[in-house]
FIBAKOL-922137 format. One record per residue: residue number from 1; residue in one letter; y, z, x of N, C-alpha, C in turn. Coordinates in Angstrom, 1 decimal. Layout:
<tormis>
- NUM;A;Y;Z;X;Y;Z;X;Y;Z;X
...
</tormis>
This chain:
<tormis>
- 1;M;-32.1;19.9;29.2;-32.7;18.9;28.3;-33.8;18.2;29.1
- 2;P;-35.0;18.1;28.5;-36.2;17.5;29.2;-35.9;16.0;29.5
- 3;L;-36.3;15.6;30.7;-36.2;14.1;31.1;-37.5;13.4;30.7
- 4;S;-37.4;12.2;30.1;-38.5;11.5;29.7;-39.4;11.1;30.9
- 5;P;-40.7;11.2;30.9;-41.5;10.9;32.1;-41.5;9.4;32.4
- 6;L;-41.7;9.1;33.6;-41.7;7.7;34.1;-43.0;7.0;33.9
- 7;H;-44.1;7.8;33.8;-45.4;7.3;33.6;-46.1;7.9;32.4
- 8;N;-47.0;7.1;31.8;-47.6;7.5;30.5;-48.9;8.3;30.7
- 9;S;-49.4;8.4;31.9;-50.7;9.0;32.2;-50.6;10.5;31.8
- 10;P;-51.7;10.9;31.0;-51.7;12.4;30.7;-51.8;13.3;31.9
- 11;L;-52.3;12.7;33.1;-52.4;13.5;34.3;-51.1;13.5;35.1
- 12;S;-50.2;12.7;34.7;-48.9;12.6;35.5;-48.2;14.0;35.5
- 13;T;-47.7;14.3;36.7;-46.9;15.5;36.8;-45.7;15.5;36.0
- 14;S;-45.1;14.3;35.9;-43.8;14.2;35.2;-44.1;14.4;33.7
- 15;V;-45.2;14.1;33.2;-45.6;14.3;31.8;-45.7;15.8;31.5
- 16;E;-46.4;16.5;32.4;-46.6;17.9;32.2;-45.3;18.7;32.3
- 17;N;-44.4;18.3;33.3;-43.1;18.9;33.4;-42.3;18.6;32.1
- 18;Y;-42.4;17.4;31.6;-41.7;17.1;30.4;-42.1;18.0;29.2
- 19;R;-43.4;18.3;29.1;-43.9;19.2;28.0;-43.5;20.6;28.2
- 20;D;-43.5;21.0;29.5;-43.0;22.4;29.8;-41.6;22.6;29.5
- 21;A;-40.8;21.5;29.8;-39.3;21.6;29.5;-39.1;21.7;28.0
- 22;W;-39.8;21.0;27.2;-39.6;21.1;25.8;-40.1;22.4;25.2
- 23;R;-41.1;23.0;25.8;-41.6;24.3;25.3;-40.5;25.3;25.7
- 24;A;-39.9;25.2;26.9;-38.8;26.2;27.3;-37.6;26.0;26.4
- 25;A;-37.2;24.8;26.1;-36.1;24.5;25.2;-36.3;25.1;23.8
- 26;D;-37.6;24.9;23.3;-37.9;25.4;22.0;-37.9;27.0;22.0
- 27;D;-38.3;27.6;23.0;-38.2;29.1;23.1;-36.8;29.5;23.1
- 28;L;-35.9;28.8;23.8;-34.5;29.2;23.8;-33.9;29.0;22.4
- 29;L;-34.2;28.0;21.7;-33.7;27.7;20.4;-34.1;28.8;19.4
- 30;R;-35.4;29.2;19.5;-35.8;30.3;18.6;-35.1;31.6;18.9
- 31;Q;-34.6;31.8;20.1;-33.8;33.0;20.4;-32.4;32.9;20.0
- 32;G;-32.0;31.7;19.4;-30.6;31.5;19.0;-29.7;30.9;20.0
- 33;A;-30.3;30.3;21.1;-29.4;29.7;22.1;-28.8;28.4;21.5
- 34;S;-27.8;27.9;22.2;-27.1;26.7;21.8;-27.9;25.4;22.2
- 35;W;-28.1;24.5;21.3;-28.7;23.2;21.7;-27.8;22.3;22.5
- 36;S;-26.5;22.5;22.3;-25.5;21.6;23.0;-24.8;22.3;24.1
- 37;G;-25.4;23.4;24.6;-24.8;24.1;25.7;-23.4;24.7;25.4
- 38;E;-23.3;25.1;24.1;-22.0;25.7;23.6;-20.8;24.8;23.9
- 39;E;-21.1;23.5;23.8;-20.0;22.5;23.9;-19.1;22.6;22.6
- 40;P;-17.8;22.8;22.8;-16.9;22.9;21.6;-16.8;21.6;20.9
- 41;N;-16.5;21.7;19.6;-16.2;20.5;18.8;-14.9;19.8;19.2
- 42;C;-14.8;18.5;19.0;-13.6;17.7;19.3;-13.0;17.2;18.0
- 43;C;-11.7;17.1;18.1;-10.9;16.5;16.9;-9.8;15.6;17.5
- 44;F;-9.8;14.4;17.0;-8.9;13.4;17.6;-7.8;13.0;16.6
- 45;L;-6.6;13.0;17.0;-5.4;12.6;16.2;-5.1;11.1;16.5
- 46;N;-5.1;10.2;15.5;-4.8;8.8;15.7;-3.3;8.7;15.9
- 47;L;-2.9;8.3;17.1;-1.5;8.1;17.4;-1.0;6.7;17.1
- 48;G;-1.9;5.8;16.7;-1.5;4.4;16.5;-1.6;3.6;17.8
- 49;G;-1.8;2.3;17.6;-1.9;1.4;18.8;-3.1;1.6;19.6
- 50;G;-4.2;2.2;19.0;-5.4;2.4;19.7;-5.5;3.6;20.5
- 51;S;-4.5;4.5;20.4;-4.4;5.7;21.2;-4.8;7.0;20.3
- 52;F;-5.5;7.9;20.9;-5.8;9.2;20.2;-5.5;10.4;21.1
- 53;A;-5.3;11.5;20.5;-5.0;12.7;21.2;-6.1;13.8;20.8
- 54;E;-6.6;14.5;21.7;-7.6;15.5;21.4;-6.9;16.8;21.0
- 55;I;-6.9;17.2;19.8;-6.1;18.3;19.3;-7.0;19.5;18.7
- 56;A;-8.3;19.5;19.0;-9.1;20.5;18.4;-8.6;21.9;18.6
- 57;P;-8.1;22.3;19.9;-7.6;23.6;20.1;-6.4;24.0;19.2
- 58;L;-5.6;23.0;18.9;-4.4;23.2;18.1;-4.7;23.4;16.7
- 59;W;-5.8;22.8;16.2;-6.2;22.9;14.8;-7.2;24.0;14.5
- 60;G;-7.7;24.7;15.6;-8.7;25.7;15.4;-10.1;25.1;15.2
- 61;A;-10.3;23.8;15.6;-11.5;23.2;15.3;-12.5;23.2;16.5
- 62;D;-12.0;23.7;17.7;-12.8;23.7;18.9;-13.9;24.8;18.8
- 63;L;-14.8;24.8;17.9;-15.8;25.8;17.6;-17.1;25.4;18.3
- 64;R;-17.8;26.5;18.7;-19.1;26.3;19.4;-20.2;26.6;18.5
- 65;D;-20.3;25.8;17.4;-21.3;26.1;16.3;-22.5;25.1;16.4
- 66;D;-22.6;24.3;17.4;-23.7;23.3;17.5;-23.6;22.4;16.2
- 67;S;-22.4;21.9;15.9;-22.2;21.1;14.7;-23.0;19.8;14.8
- 68;R;-23.4;19.4;13.6;-24.2;18.2;13.5;-23.5;17.1;12.7
- 69;A;-22.6;17.5;11.8;-21.9;16.4;11.0;-20.7;17.0;10.3
- 70;T;-19.8;16.1;9.9;-18.6;16.5;9.3;-18.5;15.8;8.0
- 71;A;-18.1;16.6;6.9;-17.9;16.0;5.6;-16.4;16.3;5.2
- 72;V;-15.8;15.3;4.6;-14.4;15.4;4.2;-14.2;15.4;2.7
- 73;S;-13.3;16.2;2.2;-12.9;16.2;0.8;-11.6;16.9;0.6
- 74;D;-10.9;16.5;-0.4;-9.6;17.1;-0.8;-10.0;18.3;-1.7
- 75;W;-10.4;19.4;-1.1;-11.0;20.6;-1.8;-9.9;21.2;-2.8
- 76;D;-8.7;21.3;-2.3;-7.7;22.0;-3.1;-6.7;21.0;-3.8
- 77;L;-7.1;19.7;-3.8;-6.3;18.7;-4.5;-4.9;18.7;-4.2
- 78;D;-4.5;18.9;-2.9;-3.1;18.8;-2.5;-2.8;17.6;-1.8
- 79;G;-3.7;16.6;-1.7;-3.4;15.3;-1.2;-3.8;15.1;0.3
- 80;D;-4.2;16.1;1.0;-4.7;16.0;2.3;-6.2;16.3;2.4
- 81;L;-6.9;15.9;3.4;-8.3;16.1;3.6;-8.7;17.4;4.2
- 82;D;-9.6;18.1;3.7;-10.2;19.3;4.3;-11.5;19.0;4.9
- 83;L;-12.0;19.8;5.8;-13.3;19.5;6.5;-14.4;20.5;6.2
- 84;W;-15.6;20.0;6.1;-16.8;20.8;6.0;-17.6;20.5;7.2
- 85;L;-18.1;21.5;8.0;-18.9;21.3;9.1;-20.3;21.8;8.9
- 86;S;-21.3;21.0;9.1;-22.7;21.4;9.0;-23.2;21.7;10.4
- 87;N;-23.8;22.9;10.6;-24.1;23.4;12.0;-25.6;23.7;12.1
- 88;R;-26.1;23.6;13.3;-27.5;24.1;13.6;-27.6;25.6;13.6
- 89;T;-26.6;26.2;14.2;-26.6;27.7;14.2;-25.7;28.3;13.2
- 90;S;-25.7;29.6;13.1;-24.8;30.3;12.1;-23.4;30.2;12.5
- 91;P;-22.4;29.9;11.5;-22.7;29.7;10.1;-23.2;28.3;9.9
- 92;R;-24.2;28.1;9.0;-24.7;26.7;8.8;-23.7;25.8;8.2
- 93;V;-22.8;26.3;7.4;-21.7;25.5;6.8;-20.4;26.3;7.1
- 94;R;-19.4;25.5;7.6;-18.1;26.1;7.8;-17.0;25.2;7.2
- 95;F;-16.1;25.9;6.5;-15.0;25.1;5.8;-13.7;25.3;6.5
- 96;L;-13.0;24.2;6.8;-11.7;24.2;7.5;-10.7;23.6;6.5
- 97;Q;-9.8;24.5;6.0;-8.8;24.0;5.1;-7.6;23.5;5.8
- 98;N;-7.2;22.3;5.3;-6.0;21.7;5.9;-4.8;22.2;5.2
- 99;R;-4.0;23.0;5.9;-2.8;23.6;5.3;-1.5;23.0;5.9
- 100;G;-1.6;21.8;6.4;-0.5;21.1;6.9;0.5;20.7;5.8
- 101;T;1.8;20.6;6.1;2.8;20.2;5.2;3.7;19.1;5.8
- 102;T;3.1;17.9;5.9;3.7;16.8;6.5;4.6;16.0;5.6
- 103;G;4.4;16.2;4.3;5.2;15.5;3.3;4.8;14.0;3.2
- 104;Q;3.6;13.6;3.7;3.2;12.2;3.6;2.6;12.0;2.2
- 105;N;2.4;10.7;1.9;1.9;10.3;0.6;0.5;9.9;0.6
- 106;Y;-0.1;9.9;-0.6;-1.6;9.6;-0.7;-1.9;9.0;-2.0
- 107;L;-3.2;8.6;-2.2;-3.8;8.3;-3.5;-5.3;8.5;-3.3
- 108;T;-5.9;9.0;-4.4;-7.4;9.2;-4.3;-7.9;8.5;-5.6
- 109;L;-9.1;8.0;-5.4;-9.8;7.3;-6.5;-11.3;7.6;-6.6
- 110;R;-11.7;8.1;-7.8;-13.1;8.4;-8.0;-13.7;7.4;-8.9
- 111;L;-14.7;6.7;-8.5;-15.3;5.6;-9.3;-16.6;6.0;-10.0
- 112;E;-16.8;5.4;-11.2;-18.1;5.6;-11.9;-18.5;4.2;-12.4
- 113;A;-19.6;3.8;-12.0;-20.1;2.4;-12.4;-20.9;2.5;-13.7
- 114;V;-20.9;1.5;-14.5;-21.7;1.4;-15.7;-22.8;0.4;-15.5
- 115;H;-22.8;-0.4;-14.5;-23.8;-1.4;-14.1;-24.4;-1.0;-12.8
- 116;G;-25.7;-0.7;-12.7;-26.2;-0.2;-11.4;-26.1;1.3;-11.3
- 117;N;-25.9;1.7;-10.0;-25.9;3.2;-9.8;-24.6;3.8;-10.3
- 118;R;-24.7;4.9;-11.0;-23.5;5.5;-11.6;-22.5;6.0;-10.6
- 119;D;-22.9;6.4;-9.4;-22.0;6.9;-8.4;-21.2;5.8;-7.7
- 120;A;-21.5;4.5;-8.1;-20.8;3.3;-7.5;-21.0;3.2;-6.0
- 121;I;-22.1;3.7;-5.5;-22.4;3.5;-4.1;-22.4;2.0;-3.7
- 122;G;-21.7;1.7;-2.7;-21.6;0.3;-2.2;-20.3;-0.4;-2.7
- 123;S;-19.6;0.3;-3.6;-18.3;-0.3;-4.1;-17.3;-0.4;-2.9
- 124;R;-16.4;-1.4;-3.0;-15.4;-1.5;-2.0;-14.0;-1.5;-2.7
- 125;I;-13.1;-0.8;-2.0;-11.7;-0.6;-2.6;-10.7;-1.2;-1.6
- 126;R;-9.8;-2.0;-2.0;-8.7;-2.5;-1.2;-7.4;-2.0;-1.8
- 127;L;-6.6;-1.4;-1.0;-5.2;-1.0;-1.4;-4.2;-1.7;-0.6
- 128;E;-3.2;-2.2;-1.3;-2.1;-3.0;-0.7;-0.8;-2.3;-1.1
- 129;T;0.0;-1.9;-0.1;1.3;-1.2;-0.4;2.4;-2.1;-0.7
- 130;G;2.5;-3.3;-0.2;3.6;-4.2;-0.5;4.8;-3.7;0.3
- 131;G;6.0;-4.1;-0.1;7.3;-3.7;0.6;7.5;-4.5;1.8
- 132;E;8.5;-4.1;2.6;8.9;-4.9;3.8;7.9;-4.8;4.9
- 133;Q;7.2;-3.7;5.0;6.1;-3.6;6.0;4.8;-3.3;5.2
- 134;P;4.2;-4.2;4.6;3.0;-4.0;3.8;1.8;-3.5;4.6
- 135;Q;1.0;-2.7;4.0;-0.2;-2.2;4.6;-1.4;-2.5;3.7
- 136;I;-2.5;-2.8;4.3;-3.7;-3.0;3.6;-4.8;-2.1;4.1
- 137;L;-5.3;-1.2;3.2;-6.3;-0.2;3.6;-7.5;-0.5;2.7
- 138;S;-8.7;-0.2;3.3;-9.9;-0.4;2.5;-10.9;0.8;2.7
- 139;R;-11.7;1.0;1.7;-12.7;2.1;1.7;-13.9;1.6;1.1
- 140;T;-15.1;2.1;1.5;-16.4;1.8;0.9;-17.0;3.1;0.5
- 141;V;-17.5;3.1;-0.8;-18.2;4.3;-1.3;-19.6;4.3;-0.6
- 142;R;-19.9;5.4;0.2;-21.1;5.5;0.9;-21.9;6.7;0.5
- 143;A;-23.2;6.6;0.8;-24.1;7.8;0.5;-24.5;8.3;1.9
- 144;G;-23.9;9.4;2.3;-24.3;10.0;3.6;-23.2;9.9;4.6
- 145;E;-22.9;11.0;5.3;-21.9;11.1;6.4;-22.4;11.9;7.6
- 146;G;-23.4;11.3;8.3;-23.9;12.0;9.4;-25.2;12.7;9.0
- 147;Y;-25.6;13.7;9.8;-26.9;14.3;9.6;-26.9;15.3;8.4
- 148;L;-27.7;14.9;7.4;-27.8;15.7;6.2;-26.5;16.2;5.6
- 149;T;-25.5;15.3;5.6;-24.2;15.6;5.1;-23.7;14.4;4.2
- 150;Q;-22.9;14.8;3.1;-22.4;13.9;2.2;-20.9;14.3;2.0
- 151;S;-20.0;13.4;2.3;-18.6;13.6;2.0;-18.3;13.4;0.5
- 152;S;-17.2;13.8;0.0;-16.8;13.6;-1.4;-16.8;12.1;-1.7
- 153;K;-17.3;11.8;-2.9;-17.3;10.3;-3.3;-15.9;9.9;-3.7
- 154;R;-15.0;10.9;-3.8;-13.6;10.5;-4.1;-13.0;9.8;-2.9
- 155;Q;-12.5;8.6;-3.0;-11.9;7.9;-1.9;-10.5;8.2;-1.7
- 156;H;-10.1;8.6;-0.5;-8.8;9.1;-0.1;-8.1;8.1;0.7
- 157;F;-6.8;7.8;0.3;-6.0;6.8;1.1;-4.7;7.6;1.5
- 158;G;-4.6;7.7;2.8;-3.4;8.3;3.4;-2.3;7.2;3.5
- 159;L;-1.2;7.4;2.9;-0.2;6.3;2.8;1.1;6.5;3.7
- 160;G;1.1;7.6;4.4;2.2;7.9;5.3;3.5;8.0;4.5
- 161;S;4.5;7.2;5.0;5.8;7.3;4.3;6.0;6.5;3.1
- 162;H;5.0;5.7;2.7;5.0;4.8;1.6;4.8;5.6;0.3
- 163;G;5.8;5.8;-0.5;5.6;6.5;-1.8;5.8;5.7;-3.0
- 164;G;5.9;4.4;-2.8;6.1;3.5;-4.0;4.7;3.1;-4.6
- 165;D;4.8;2.2;-5.6;3.5;1.7;-6.2;2.7;0.9;-5.3
- 166;V;1.4;0.9;-5.6;0.5;0.1;-4.8;-0.4;-0.8;-5.7
- 167;T;-1.1;-1.7;-5.1;-2.1;-2.5;-5.9;-3.5;-2.2;-5.4
- 168;L;-4.4;-1.9;-6.4;-5.8;-1.6;-6.1;-6.7;-2.7;-6.5
- 169;T;-7.6;-3.1;-5.7;-8.7;-4.0;-6.1;-10.0;-3.4;-5.8
- 170;V;-10.9;-3.4;-6.8;-12.2;-2.7;-6.7;-13.3;-3.8;-6.9
- 171;W;-14.2;-3.8;-5.9;-15.4;-4.6;-6.0;-16.6;-3.7;-6.3
- 172;W;-17.2;-3.8;-7.5;-18.2;-2.9;-7.9;-19.6;-3.4;-7.4
- 173;P;-20.6;-2.5;-7.4;-21.9;-2.9;-6.8;-22.5;-4.2;-7.4
- 174;N;-22.2;-4.5;-8.7;-22.8;-5.7;-9.3;-22.0;-6.9;-9.1
- 175;G;-20.9;-6.8;-8.2;-20.1;-8.0;-7.9;-18.9;-8.1;-8.8
- 176;E;-18.7;-7.4;-9.8;-17.5;-7.4;-10.7;-16.3;-6.9;-9.9
- 177;R;-15.2;-7.6;-10.2;-13.9;-7.2;-9.5;-12.9;-6.8;-10.5
- 178;Q;-12.1;-5.8;-10.2;-11.0;-5.4;-11.0;-9.8;-5.1;-10.2
- 179;T;-8.6;-5.6;-10.6;-7.4;-5.4;-9.9;-6.4;-4.6;-10.8
- 180;F;-5.8;-3.7;-10.2;-4.8;-2.8;-10.9;-3.5;-2.8;-10.1
- 181;E;-2.4;-3.2;-10.8;-1.1;-3.3;-10.2;-0.2;-2.2;-10.6
- 182;H;0.8;-2.0;-9.8;1.8;-1.0;-10.1;1.2;0.4;-10.3
- 183;V;0.3;0.8;-9.4;-0.3;2.1;-9.4;0.5;3.1;-8.7
- 184;A;0.9;4.2;-9.4;1.7;5.2;-8.8;1.0;6.0;-7.7
- 185;T;1.6;6.4;-6.7;1.0;7.1;-5.6;1.1;8.6;-5.8
- 186;N;0.5;9.4;-4.9;0.5;10.9;-5.0;-0.2;11.3;-6.3
- 187;R;-1.3;10.6;-6.6;-2.0;10.9;-7.8;-3.5;10.9;-7.5
- 188;H;-4.3;11.6;-8.4;-5.8;11.5;-8.3;-6.2;10.8;-9.5
- 189;Y;-7.0;9.7;-9.3;-7.4;8.8;-10.4;-8.9;8.8;-10.6
- 190;F;-9.3;8.7;-11.8;-10.8;8.5;-12.1;-10.9;7.1;-12.8
- 191;L;-11.8;6.3;-12.4;-11.9;4.9;-12.9;-13.4;4.6;-13.3
- 192;R;-13.6;4.3;-14.5;-14.9;3.9;-15.0;-14.9;2.4;-15.0
- 193;Q;-16.0;1.8;-14.6;-16.1;0.3;-14.5;-15.8;-0.3;-15.8
- 194;S;-15.0;-1.4;-15.7;-14.6;-2.2;-16.9;-13.6;-1.6;-17.8
- 195;E;-13.1;-0.4;-17.5;-12.1;0.2;-18.4;-10.7;-0.2;-17.8
- 196;A;-9.7;-0.2;-18.6;-8.4;-0.6;-18.1;-7.4;0.6;-17.9
- 197;L;-7.9;1.8;-18.0;-7.1;3.0;-17.8;-7.6;3.7;-16.6
- 198;A;-6.7;4.1;-15.7;-7.0;5.0;-14.7;-6.5;6.4;-15.1
- 199;T;-7.4;7.3;-15.3;-7.0;8.6;-15.8;-7.0;9.7;-14.8
- 200;G;-5.9;10.4;-14.6;-5.9;11.4;-13.6;-6.8;12.6;-13.9
- 201;E;-7.4;13.2;-12.9;-8.3;14.3;-13.1;-7.6;15.6;-13.0
- 202;V;-6.3;15.6;-12.5;-5.6;16.8;-12.4;-4.6;17.0;-13.5
- 203;T;-3.9;15.9;-13.8;-2.9;15.9;-14.9;-3.5;15.0;-16.0
- 204;P;-2.9;14.9;-17.2;-3.4;14.0;-18.2;-3.3;12.5;-17.8
- 205;I;-3.2;11.6;-18.7;-3.2;10.2;-18.3;-2.0;9.9;-17.4
- 206;I;-2.3;9.2;-16.2;-1.3;9.0;-15.2;-0.6;7.7;-15.4
- 207;A;-1.3;6.6;-15.6;-0.7;5.3;-15.7;-1.6;4.4;-16.5
- 208;E;-1.0;3.5;-17.2;-1.7;2.4;-17.9;-1.6;1.2;-17.1
- 209;L;-2.8;0.7;-16.6;-2.8;-0.4;-15.6;-3.2;-1.7;-16.2
- 210;V;-2.9;-2.8;-15.5;-3.3;-4.1;-15.9;-4.7;-4.4;-15.4
- 211;D;-5.6;-4.8;-16.3;-7.0;-5.0;-16.0;-7.2;-6.5;-15.8
- 212;E;-7.6;-6.9;-14.6;-7.9;-8.3;-14.3;-9.3;-8.4;-13.8
- 213;V;-10.2;-8.5;-14.7;-11.7;-8.5;-14.4;-12.2;-10.0;-14.2
- 214;S;-12.9;-10.3;-13.1;-13.5;-11.6;-13.0;-14.9;-11.3;-12.4
- 215;P;-15.9;-12.1;-12.8;-17.2;-11.9;-12.3;-17.4;-12.2;-10.8
</tormis>
């Protein structure tokens, strides 16, 4: 990798060396060489308590593709997240399907706004599990996940061992808020702003929810 010159003068030796190094790097890239020195991808498992374990070799994710970004989506609608990798070298796109069978619980929510942008970019979602050990999870609908990559706009909540009902609160881009109580887990929901029904995209109507809208 070229080192930035210490002096700005066009006659500086460090400037010319810098230019030569970039030309050499460009020649290597045109020949298909790795930009990252064939550094393998990393994948970290959250162990809780601020600890993580590097498990890329166990999951088959330690690829040397010069990856630039990762997008996530529940491609097969089985409740866990699958990965899409965008790479500088071939293959430009790689799909890693999550075939784990942990038996954990989940909920996904796809939003559609009627005021402002239809994709509900900027919306915030808060999920509360309740119970003896309540959890509070939050997601924000974003546009863009790294370099030239967009994850699914369906928001995924991993709930672990909690399989009971949850409470959802949605703040839409225009400031409107909706709260939905007694929402069943292990479902895929679609929610259009200001409507009181959350309709499953995989099965027919999943649950009729209480709509509490306040400006």
